[in-house]
mmCIF file as Biopython writes it, N, C-alpha, C and O atoms, coordinates in Angstrom:
data_model
#
loop_
_atom_site.group_PDB
_atom_site.id
_atom_site.type_symbol
_atom_site.label_atom_id
_atom_site.label_alt_id
_atom_site.label_comp_id
_atom_site.label_asym_id
_atom_site.label_entity_id
_atom_site.label_seq_id
_atom_site.pdbx_PDB_ins_code
_atom_site.Cartn_x
_atom_site.Cartn_y
_atom_site.Cartn_z
_atom_site.occupancy
_atom_site.B_iso_or_equiv
_atom_site.auth_seq_id
_atom_site.auth_asym_id
_atom_site.pdbx_PDB_model_num
ATOM 1   N N  . MET A ? 1  ? 29.400 81.937 65.349 1.0 0.0 1  A 1 
ATOM 2   C CA . MET A ? 1  ? 30.621 81.165 65.268 1.0 0.0 1  A 1 
ATOM 3   C C  . MET A ? 1  ? 30.513 80.208 64.098 1.0 0.0 1  A 1 
ATOM 4   O O  . MET A ? 1  ? 29.409 79.890 63.657 1.0 0.0 1  A 1 
ATOM 5   N N  . ARG A ? 2  ? 31.627 79.752 63.598 1.0 0.0 2  A 1 
ATOM 6   C CA . ARG A ? 2  ? 31.651 78.784 62.505 1.0 0.0 2  A 1 
ATOM 7   C C  . ARG A ? 2  ? 31.583 77.376 63.088 1.0 0.0 2  A 1 
ATOM 8   O O  . ARG A ? 2  ? 32.194 77.103 64.121 1.0 0.0 2  A 1 
ATOM 9   N N  . CYS A ? 3  ? 30.852 76.491 62.441 1.0 0.0 3  A 1 
ATOM 10  C CA . CYS A ? 3  ? 30.712 75.115 62.920 1.0 0.0 3  A 1 
ATOM 11  C C  . CYS A ? 3  ? 32.093 74.466 62.987 1.0 0.0 3  A 1 
ATOM 12  O O  . CYS A ? 3  ? 32.847 74.513 62.015 1.0 0.0 3  A 1 
ATOM 13  N N  . PRO A ? 4  ? 32.428 73.862 64.123 1.0 0.0 4  A 1 
ATOM 14  C CA . PRO A ? 4  ? 33.763 73.284 64.286 1.0 0.0 4  A 1 
ATOM 15  C C  . PRO A ? 4  ? 33.999 71.989 63.513 1.0 0.0 4  A 1 
ATOM 16  O O  . PRO A ? 4  ? 35.126 71.494 63.477 1.0 0.0 4  A 1 
ATOM 17  N N  . CYS A ? 5  ? 32.952 71.428 62.891 1.0 0.0 5  A 1 
ATOM 18  C CA . CYS A ? 5  ? 33.135 70.167 62.166 1.0 0.0 5  A 1 
ATOM 19  C C  . CYS A ? 5  ? 33.861 70.374 60.840 1.0 0.0 5  A 1 
ATOM 20  O O  . CYS A ? 5  ? 34.378 69.427 60.248 1.0 0.0 5  A 1 
ATOM 21  N N  . GLY A ? 6  ? 33.894 71.639 60.379 1.0 0.0 6  A 1 
ATOM 22  C CA . GLY A ? 6  ? 34.556 71.922 59.114 1.0 0.0 6  A 1 
ATOM 23  C C  . GLY A ? 6  ? 33.607 72.036 57.939 1.0 0.0 6  A 1 
ATOM 24  O O  . GLY A ? 6  ? 34.050 72.200 56.802 1.0 0.0 6  A 1 
ATOM 25  N N  . CYS A ? 7  ? 32.284 71.952 58.194 1.0 0.0 7  A 1 
ATOM 26  C CA . CYS A ? 7  ? 31.317 72.038 57.102 1.0 0.0 7  A 1 
ATOM 27  C C  . CYS A ? 7  ? 31.240 73.445 56.508 1.0 0.0 7  A 1 
ATOM 28  O O  . CYS A ? 7  ? 30.755 73.624 55.391 1.0 0.0 7  A 1 
ATOM 29  N N  . GLY A ? 8  ? 31.720 74.445 57.257 1.0 0.0 8  A 1 
ATOM 30  C CA . GLY A ? 8  ? 31.729 75.817 56.768 1.0 0.0 8  A 1 
ATOM 31  C C  . GLY A ? 8  ? 30.507 76.638 57.130 1.0 0.0 8  A 1 
ATOM 32  O O  . GLY A ? 8  ? 30.459 77.828 56.818 1.0 0.0 8  A 1 
ATOM 33  N N  . ASP A ? 9  ? 29.505 76.033 57.787 1.0 0.0 9  A 1 
ATOM 34  C CA . ASP A ? 9  ? 28.296 76.768 58.156 1.0 0.0 9  A 1 
ATOM 35  C C  . ASP A ? 9  ? 28.568 77.705 59.329 1.0 0.0 9  A 1 
ATOM 36  O O  . ASP A ? 9  ? 29.355 77.396 60.224 1.0 0.0 9  A 1 
ATOM 37  N N  . ASP A ? 10 ? 27.895 78.860 59.304 1.0 0.0 10 A 1 
ATOM 38  C CA . ASP A ? 10 ? 27.923 79.777 60.435 1.0 0.0 10 A 1 
ATOM 39  C C  . ASP A ? 10 ? 26.797 79.398 61.387 1.0 0.0 10 A 1 
ATOM 40  O O  . ASP A ? 10 ? 25.678 79.127 60.951 1.0 0.0 10 A 1 
ATOM 41  N N  . LEU A ? 11 ? 27.087 79.378 62.686 1.0 0.0 11 A 1 
ATOM 42  C CA . LEU A ? 11 ? 26.087 79.066 63.700 1.0 0.0 11 A 1 
ATOM 43  C C  . LEU A ? 11 ? 25.685 80.347 64.404 1.0 0.0 11 A 1 
ATOM 44  O O  . LEU A ? 11 ? 26.542 81.132 64.809 1.0 0.0 11 A 1 
ATOM 45  N N  . GLU A ? 12 ? 24.397 80.562 64.549 1.0 0.0 12 A 1 
ATOM 46  C CA . GLU A ? 12 ? 23.885 81.696 65.293 1.0 0.0 12 A 1 
ATOM 47  C C  . GLU A ? 12 ? 23.317 81.183 66.602 1.0 0.0 12 A 1 
ATOM 48  O O  . GLU A ? 12 ? 22.334 80.441 66.618 1.0 0.0 12 A 1 
ATOM 49  N N  . LEU A ? 13 ? 23.937 81.580 67.690 1.0 0.0 13 A 1 
ATOM 50  C CA . LEU A ? 13 ? 23.530 81.125 69.019 1.0 0.0 13 A 1 
ATOM 51  C C  . LEU A ? 13 ? 23.034 82.329 69.805 1.0 0.0 13 A 1 
ATOM 52  O O  . LEU A ? 13 ? 23.784 83.279 70.029 1.0 0.0 13 A 1 
ATOM 53  N N  . MET A ? 14 ? 21.800 82.294 70.217 1.0 0.0 14 A 1 
ATOM 54  C CA . MET A ? 14 ? 21.199 83.419 70.937 1.0 0.0 14 A 1 
ATOM 55  C C  . MET A ? 14 ? 21.705 83.475 72.375 1.0 0.0 14 A 1 
ATOM 56  O O  . MET A ? 14 ? 21.693 82.469 73.084 1.0 0.0 14 A 1 
ATOM 57  N N  . LEU A ? 15 ? 22.147 84.649 72.798 1.0 0.0 15 A 1 
ATOM 58  C CA . LEU A ? 15 ? 22.656 84.853 74.152 1.0 0.0 15 A 1 
ATOM 59  C C  . LEU A ? 15 ? 21.672 85.626 75.029 1.0 0.0 15 A 1 
ATOM 60  O O  . LEU A ? 15 ? 21.912 85.800 76.224 1.0 0.0 15 A 1 
ATOM 61  N N  . LEU A ? 16 ? 20.574 86.088 74.446 1.0 0.0 16 A 1 
ATOM 62  C CA . LEU A ? 16 ? 19.563 86.822 75.202 1.0 0.0 16 A 1 
ATOM 63  C C  . LEU A ? 16 ? 18.708 85.855 76.016 1.0 0.0 16 A 1 
ATOM 64  O O  . LEU A ? 16 ? 18.201 84.869 75.482 1.0 0.0 16 A 1 
ATOM 65  N N  . LYS A ? 17 ? 18.551 86.134 77.294 1.0 0.0 17 A 1 
ATOM 66  C CA . LYS A ? 17 ? 17.782 85.243 78.173 1.0 0.0 17 A 1 
ATOM 67  C C  . LYS A ? 17 ? 16.306 85.174 77.803 1.0 0.0 17 A 1 
ATOM 68  O O  . LYS A ? 17 ? 15.634 84.186 78.100 1.0 0.0 17 A 1 
ATOM 69  N N  . GLU A ? 18 ? 15.794 86.231 77.150 1.0 0.0 18 A 1 
ATOM 70  C CA . GLU A ? 18 ? 14.377 86.284 76.800 1.0 0.0 18 A 1 
ATOM 71  C C  . GLU A ? 18 ? 14.034 85.404 75.601 1.0 0.0 18 A 1 
ATOM 72  O O  . GLU A ? 18 ? 12.859 85.140 75.347 1.0 0.0 18 A 1 
ATOM 73  N N  . VAL A ? 19 ? 15.031 84.954 74.872 1.0 0.0 19 A 1 
ATOM 74  C CA . VAL A ? 19 ? 14.835 84.182 73.643 1.0 0.0 19 A 1 
ATOM 75  C C  . VAL A ? 19 ? 15.075 82.708 73.937 1.0 0.0 19 A 1 
ATOM 76  O O  . VAL A ? 19 ? 15.998 82.367 74.676 1.0 0.0 19 A 1 
ATOM 77  N N  . LYS A ? 20 ? 14.267 81.845 73.374 1.0 0.0 20 A 1 
ATOM 78  C CA . LYS A ? 20 ? 14.429 80.401 73.547 1.0 0.0 20 A 1 
ATOM 79  C C  . LYS A ? 20 ? 14.664 79.761 72.190 1.0 0.0 20 A 1 
ATOM 80  O O  . LYS A ? 20 ? 13.962 80.129 71.248 1.0 0.0 20 A 1 
ATOM 81  N N  . PRO A ? 21 ? 15.579 78.849 72.018 1.0 0.0 21 A 1 
ATOM 82  C CA . PRO A ? 21 ? 16.582 78.464 72.994 1.0 0.0 21 A 1 
ATOM 83  C C  . PRO A ? 21 ? 17.659 79.542 73.100 1.0 0.0 21 A 1 
ATOM 84  O O  . PRO A ? 21 ? 17.829 80.362 72.198 1.0 0.0 21 A 1 
ATOM 85  N N  . ASN A ? 22 ? 18.379 79.524 74.219 1.0 0.0 22 A 1 
ATOM 86  C CA . ASN A ? 22 ? 19.483 80.457 74.395 1.0 0.0 22 A 1 
ATOM 87  C C  . ASN A ? 22 ? 20.669 79.761 75.047 1.0 0.0 22 A 1 
ATOM 88  O O  . ASN A ? 22 ? 20.535 78.682 75.624 1.0 0.0 22 A 1 
ATOM 89  N N  . TRP A ? 23 ? 21.812 80.387 74.947 1.0 0.0 23 A 1 
ATOM 90  C CA . TRP A ? 23 ? 23.047 79.857 75.496 1.0 0.0 23 A 1 
ATOM 91  C C  . TRP A ? 23 ? 23.678 80.906 76.387 1.0 0.0 23 A 1 
ATOM 92  O O  . TRP A ? 23 ? 23.415 82.097 76.224 1.0 0.0 23 A 1 
ATOM 93  N N  . SER A ? 24 ? 24.497 80.483 77.315 1.0 0.0 24 A 1 
ATOM 94  C CA . SER A ? 24 ? 25.286 81.420 78.114 1.0 0.0 24 A 1 
ATOM 95  C C  . SER A ? 24 ? 26.740 81.263 77.707 1.0 0.0 24 A 1 
ATOM 96  O O  . SER A ? 24 ? 27.226 80.159 77.462 1.0 0.0 24 A 1 
ATOM 97  N N  . PHE A ? 25 ? 27.409 82.385 77.643 1.0 0.0 25 A 1 
ATOM 98  C CA . PHE A ? 25 ? 28.800 82.441 77.202 1.0 0.0 25 A 1 
ATOM 99  C C  . PHE A ? 25 ? 29.594 83.027 78.349 1.0 0.0 25 A 1 
ATOM 100 O O  . PHE A ? 25 ? 29.352 84.161 78.760 1.0 0.0 25 A 1 
ATOM 101 N N  . LYS A ? 26 ? 30.547 82.258 78.871 1.0 0.0 26 A 1 
ATOM 102 C CA . LYS A ? 26 ? 31.327 82.722 80.006 1.0 0.0 26 A 1 
ATOM 103 C C  . LYS A ? 26 ? 32.807 82.749 79.646 1.0 0.0 26 A 1 
ATOM 104 O O  . LYS A ? 26 ? 33.344 81.813 79.054 1.0 0.0 26 A 1 
ATOM 105 N N  . THR A ? 27 ? 33.436 83.833 80.017 1.0 0.0 27 A 1 
ATOM 106 C CA . THR A ? 27 ? 34.878 83.958 79.826 1.0 0.0 27 A 1 
ATOM 107 C C  . THR A ? 27 ? 35.400 85.005 80.792 1.0 0.0 27 A 1 
ATOM 108 O O  . THR A ? 27 ? 34.655 85.878 81.238 1.0 0.0 27 A 1 
ATOM 109 N N  . LYS A ? 28 ? 36.651 84.917 81.105 1.0 0.0 28 A 1 
ATOM 110 C CA . LYS A ? 28 ? 37.331 85.909 81.930 1.0 0.0 28 A 1 
ATOM 111 C C  . LYS A ? 28 ? 38.518 86.415 81.130 1.0 0.0 28 A 1 
ATOM 112 O O  . LYS A ? 28 ? 38.939 85.777 80.165 1.0 0.0 28 A 1 
ATOM 113 N N  . ILE A ? 29 ? 39.049 87.541 81.522 1.0 0.0 29 A 1 
ATOM 114 C CA . ILE A ? 29 ? 40.195 88.107 80.816 1.0 0.0 29 A 1 
ATOM 115 C C  . ILE A ? 29 ? 41.316 87.079 80.763 1.0 0.0 29 A 1 
ATOM 116 O O  . ILE A ? 29 ? 41.717 86.510 81.778 1.0 0.0 29 A 1 
ATOM 117 N N  . GLU A ? 30 ? 41.806 86.861 79.555 1.0 0.0 30 A 1 
ATOM 118 C CA . GLU A ? 30 ? 42.912 85.929 79.281 1.0 0.0 30 A 1 
ATOM 119 C C  . GLU A ? 30 ? 42.576 84.472 79.597 1.0 0.0 30 A 1 
ATOM 120 O O  . GLU A ? 30 ? 43.484 83.662 79.789 1.0 0.0 30 A 1 
ATOM 121 N N  . GLU A ? 31 ? 41.302 84.128 79.655 1.0 0.0 31 A 1 
ATOM 122 C CA . GLU A ? 31 ? 40.892 82.735 79.820 1.0 0.0 31 A 1 
ATOM 123 C C  . GLU A ? 31 ? 40.004 82.339 78.656 1.0 0.0 31 A 1 
ATOM 124 O O  . GLU A ? 31 ? 39.259 83.173 78.142 1.0 0.0 31 A 1 
ATOM 125 N N  . PRO A ? 32 ? 40.066 81.087 78.227 1.0 0.0 32 A 1 
ATOM 126 C CA . PRO A ? 32 ? 39.248 80.642 77.093 1.0 0.0 32 A 1 
ATOM 127 C C  . PRO A ? 32 ? 37.769 80.580 77.440 1.0 0.0 32 A 1 
ATOM 128 O O  . PRO A ? 32 ? 37.414 80.436 78.610 1.0 0.0 32 A 1 
ATOM 129 N N  . PRO A ? 33 ? 36.892 80.689 76.427 1.0 0.0 33 A 1 
ATOM 130 C CA . PRO A ? 33 ? 35.450 80.738 76.660 1.0 0.0 33 A 1 
ATOM 131 C C  . PRO A ? 33 ? 34.810 79.373 76.918 1.0 0.0 33 A 1 
ATOM 132 O O  . PRO A ? 33 ? 35.341 78.330 76.538 1.0 0.0 33 A 1 
ATOM 133 N N  . THR A ? 34 ? 33.655 79.419 77.576 1.0 0.0 34 A 1 
ATOM 134 C CA . THR A ? 34 ? 32.798 78.257 77.792 1.0 0.0 34 A 1 
ATOM 135 C C  . THR A ? 34 ? 31.385 78.637 77.370 1.0 0.0 34 A 1 
ATOM 136 O O  . THR A ? 34 ? 30.912 79.735 77.664 1.0 0.0 34 A 1 
ATOM 137 N N  . LEU A ? 35 ? 30.721 77.725 76.683 1.0 0.0 35 A 1 
ATOM 138 C CA . LEU A ? 35 ? 29.378 77.951 76.177 1.0 0.0 35 A 1 
ATOM 139 C C  . LEU A ? 35 ? 28.465 76.866 76.731 1.0 0.0 35 A 1 
ATOM 140 O O  . LEU A ? 35 ? 28.814 75.686 76.705 1.0 0.0 35 A 1 
ATOM 141 N N  . ARG A ? 36 ? 27.283 77.265 77.238 1.0 0.0 36 A 1 
ATOM 142 C CA . ARG A ? 36 ? 26.325 76.300 77.784 1.0 0.0 36 A 1 
ATOM 143 C C  . ARG A ? 36 ? 24.946 76.585 77.255 1.0 0.0 36 A 1 
ATOM 144 O O  . ARG A ? 36 ? 24.627 77.756 77.052 1.0 0.0 36 A 1 
ATOM 145 N N  . PRO A ? 37 ? 24.115 75.615 77.021 1.0 0.0 37 A 1 
ATOM 146 C CA . PRO A ? 37 ? 24.370 74.176 77.010 1.0 0.0 37 A 1 
ATOM 147 C C  . PRO A ? 37 ? 25.112 73.774 75.739 1.0 0.0 37 A 1 
ATOM 148 O O  . PRO A ? 37 ? 25.664 74.623 75.039 1.0 0.0 37 A 1 
ATOM 149 N N  . SER A ? 38 ? 25.122 72.486 75.449 1.0 0.0 38 A 1 
ATOM 150 C CA . SER A ? 38 ? 25.780 71.997 74.245 1.0 0.0 38 A 1 
ATOM 151 C C  . SER A ? 38 ? 25.076 72.535 73.004 1.0 0.0 38 A 1 
ATOM 152 O O  . SER A ? 38 ? 23.933 72.989 73.070 1.0 0.0 38 A 1 
ATOM 153 N N  . VAL A ? 39 ? 25.764 72.478 71.889 1.0 0.0 39 A 1 
ATOM 154 C CA . VAL A ? 39 ? 25.194 72.875 70.600 1.0 0.0 39 A 1 
ATOM 155 C C  . VAL A ? 39 ? 24.911 71.600 69.820 1.0 0.0 39 A 1 
ATOM 156 O O  . VAL A ? 39 ? 25.806 70.781 69.611 1.0 0.0 39 A 1 
ATOM 157 N N  . TRP A ? 40 ? 23.668 71.435 69.394 1.0 0.0 40 A 1 
ATOM 158 C CA . TRP A ? 40 ? 23.271 70.254 68.635 1.0 0.0 40 A 1 
ATOM 159 C C  . TRP A ? 40 ? 22.547 70.718 67.390 1.0 0.0 40 A 1 
ATOM 160 O O  . TRP A ? 40 ? 21.437 71.244 67.466 1.0 0.0 40 A 1 
ATOM 161 N N  . ARG A ? 41 ? 23.173 70.524 66.256 1.0 0.0 41 A 1 
ATOM 162 C CA . ARG A ? 41 ? 22.580 70.911 64.980 1.0 0.0 41 A 1 
ATOM 163 C C  . ARG A ? 41 ? 21.644 69.802 64.523 1.0 0.0 41 A 1 
ATOM 164 O O  . ARG A ? 41 ? 22.088 68.700 64.202 1.0 0.0 41 A 1 
ATOM 165 N N  . LYS A ? 42 ? 20.380 70.088 64.495 1.0 0.0 42 A 1 
ATOM 166 C CA . LYS A ? 42 ? 19.404 69.071 64.109 1.0 0.0 42 A 1 
ATOM 167 C C  . LYS A ? 42 ? 19.198 69.019 62.606 1.0 0.0 42 A 1 
ATOM 168 O O  . LYS A ? 42 ? 18.459 68.173 62.103 1.0 0.0 42 A 1 
ATOM 169 N N  . SER A ? 43 ? 19.856 69.933 61.884 1.0 0.0 43 A 1 
ATOM 170 C CA . SER A ? 43 ? 19.841 69.912 60.422 1.0 0.0 43 A 1 
ATOM 171 C C  . SER A ? 43 ? 21.273 70.140 59.951 1.0 0.0 43 A 1 
ATOM 172 O O  . SER A ? 43 ? 22.176 70.334 60.764 1.0 0.0 43 A 1 
ATOM 173 N N  . GLY A ? 44 ? 21.471 70.116 58.668 1.0 0.0 44 A 1 
ATOM 174 C CA . GLY A ? 44 ? 22.832 70.311 58.150 1.0 0.0 44 A 1 
ATOM 175 C C  . GLY A ? 44 ? 23.727 69.147 58.524 1.0 0.0 44 A 1 
ATOM 176 O O  . GLY A ? 44 ? 23.371 67.988 58.314 1.0 0.0 44 A 1 
ATOM 177 N N  . CYS A ? 45 ? 24.882 69.454 59.075 1.0 0.0 45 A 1 
ATOM 178 C CA . CYS A ? 45 ? 25.884 68.419 59.371 1.0 0.0 45 A 1 
ATOM 179 C C  . CYS A ? 45 ? 25.520 67.558 60.583 1.0 0.0 45 A 1 
ATOM 180 O O  . CYS A ? 45 ? 26.053 66.457 60.725 1.0 0.0 45 A 1 
ATOM 181 N N  . GLY A ? 46 ? 24.621 68.031 61.465 1.0 0.0 46 A 1 
ATOM 182 C CA . GLY A ? 46 ? 24.198 67.246 62.621 1.0 0.0 46 A 1 
ATOM 183 C C  . GLY A ? 46 ? 25.190 67.231 63.774 1.0 0.0 46 A 1 
ATOM 184 O O  . GLY A ? 46 ? 25.088 66.385 64.662 1.0 0.0 46 A 1 
ATOM 185 N N  . SER A ? 47 ? 26.142 68.146 63.776 1.0 0.0 47 A 1 
ATOM 186 C CA . SER A ? 47 ? 27.143 68.194 64.850 1.0 0.0 47 A 1 
ATOM 187 C C  . SER A ? 47 ? 26.503 68.375 66.212 1.0 0.0 47 A 1 
ATOM 188 O O  . SER A ? 47 ? 25.467 69.027 66.344 1.0 0.0 47 A 1 
ATOM 189 N N  . HIS A ? 48 ? 27.130 67.792 67.226 1.0 0.0 48 A 1 
ATOM 190 C CA . HIS A ? 48 ? 26.712 67.937 68.619 1.0 0.0 48 A 1 
ATOM 191 C C  . HIS A ? 48 ? 27.985 68.063 69.437 1.0 0.0 48 A 1 
ATOM 192 O O  . HIS A ? 48 ? 28.816 67.155 69.453 1.0 0.0 48 A 1 
ATOM 193 N N  . PHE A ? 49 ? 28.134 69.204 70.123 1.0 0.0 49 A 1 
ATOM 194 C CA . PHE A ? 49 ? 29.387 69.449 70.837 1.0 0.0 49 A 1 
ATOM 195 C C  . PHE A ? 49 ? 29.186 70.417 71.991 1.0 0.0 49 A 1 
ATOM 196 O O  . PHE A ? 49 ? 28.187 71.131 72.061 1.0 0.0 49 A 1 
ATOM 197 N N  . TRP A ? 50 ? 30.157 70.424 72.894 1.0 0.0 50 A 1 
ATOM 198 C CA . TRP A ? 50 ? 30.279 71.400 73.976 1.0 0.0 50 A 1 
ATOM 199 C C  . TRP A ? 50 ? 31.501 72.260 73.680 1.0 0.0 50 A 1 
ATOM 200 O O  . TRP A ? 50 ? 32.477 71.773 73.110 1.0 0.0 50 A 1 
ATOM 201 N N  . LEU A ? 51 ? 31.459 73.520 74.058 1.0 0.0 51 A 1 
ATOM 202 C CA . LEU A ? 51 ? 32.639 74.382 74.062 1.0 0.0 51 A 1 
ATOM 203 C C  . LEU A ? 51 ? 32.961 74.649 75.518 1.0 0.0 51 A 1 
ATOM 204 O O  . LEU A ? 51 ? 32.244 75.382 76.199 1.0 0.0 51 A 1 
ATOM 205 N N  . ARG A ? 52 ? 34.045 74.050 75.992 1.0 0.0 52 A 1 
ATOM 206 C CA . ARG A ? 52 ? 34.442 74.186 77.396 1.0 0.0 52 A 1 
ATOM 207 C C  . ARG A ? 52 ? 35.895 74.593 77.464 1.0 0.0 52 A 1 
ATOM 208 O O  . ARG A ? 52 ? 36.771 73.933 76.905 1.0 0.0 52 A 1 
ATOM 209 N N  . ASN A ? 53 ? 36.136 75.695 78.161 1.0 0.0 53 A 1 
ATOM 210 C CA . ASN A ? 53 ? 37.499 76.215 78.335 1.0 0.0 53 A 1 
ATOM 211 C C  . ASN A ? 53 ? 38.250 76.336 77.019 1.0 0.0 53 A 1 
ATOM 212 O O  . ASN A ? 53 ? 39.451 76.079 76.944 1.0 0.0 53 A 1 
ATOM 213 N N  . GLY A ? 54 ? 37.514 76.736 75.972 1.0 0.0 54 A 1 
ATOM 214 C CA . GLY A ? 54 ? 38.120 76.970 74.669 1.0 0.0 54 A 1 
ATOM 215 C C  . GLY A ? 54 ? 38.315 75.734 73.815 1.0 0.0 54 A 1 
ATOM 216 O O  . GLY A ? 54 ? 38.854 75.829 72.713 1.0 0.0 54 A 1 
ATOM 217 N N  . TYR A ? 55 ? 37.890 74.572 74.298 1.0 0.0 55 A 1 
ATOM 218 C CA . TYR A ? 55 ? 38.058 73.323 73.560 1.0 0.0 55 A 1 
ATOM 219 C C  . TYR A ? 55 ? 36.700 72.755 73.151 1.0 0.0 55 A 1 
ATOM 220 O O  . TYR A ? 55 ? 35.725 72.856 73.895 1.0 0.0 55 A 1 
ATOM 221 N N  . ILE A ? 56 ? 36.651 72.171 71.985 1.0 0.0 56 A 1 
ATOM 222 C CA . ILE A ? 56 ? 35.458 71.488 71.508 1.0 0.0 56 A 1 
ATOM 223 C C  . ILE A ? 56 ? 35.467 70.057 72.045 1.0 0.0 56 A 1 
ATOM 224 O O  . ILE A ? 56 ? 36.456 69.340 71.892 1.0 0.0 56 A 1 
ATOM 225 N N  . HIS A ? 57 ? 34.383 69.652 72.663 1.0 0.0 57 A 1 
ATOM 226 C CA . HIS A ? 57 ? 34.203 68.286 73.154 1.0 0.0 57 A 1 
ATOM 227 C C  . HIS A ? 57 ? 33.014 67.690 72.395 1.0 0.0 57 A 1 
ATOM 228 O O  . HIS A ? 57 ? 31.882 68.137 72.577 1.0 0.0 57 A 1 
ATOM 229 N N  . TRP A ? 58 ? 33.255 66.708 71.564 1.0 0.0 58 A 1 
ATOM 230 C CA . TRP A ? 58 ? 32.212 66.114 70.742 1.0 0.0 58 A 1 
ATOM 231 C C  . TRP A ? 58 ? 31.359 65.149 71.558 1.0 0.0 58 A 1 
ATOM 232 O O  . TRP A ? 58 ? 31.867 64.418 72.408 1.0 0.0 58 A 1 
ATOM 233 N N  . CYS A ? 59 ? 30.073 65.159 71.291 1.0 0.0 59 A 1 
ATOM 234 C CA . CYS A ? 59 ? 29.136 64.262 71.955 1.0 0.0 59 A 1 
ATOM 235 C C  . CYS A ? 59 ? 28.910 63.025 71.105 1.0 0.0 59 A 1 
ATOM 236 O O  . CYS A ? 59 ? 28.146 62.140 71.493 1.0 0.0 59 A 1 
#
C-alpha cells in the first residue's frame, strides 16, 4: 500500500503468520478493510497509523 501521509513511499506489510512482524487484514464483501496492528514507520516519514473500517486513524 502507499503511505497515507502523502510522502509517496510504498509500504510492504507482511500478511504471512510465519513472518515477523506481520499484520492481519480483515474485510468482508462490500465492507472496508481493517489492518492490525498499527503501522509505525521507524524510518522515512515516521508515520504511525491504524487502518480501521477503511479509514486512517493517526496516532
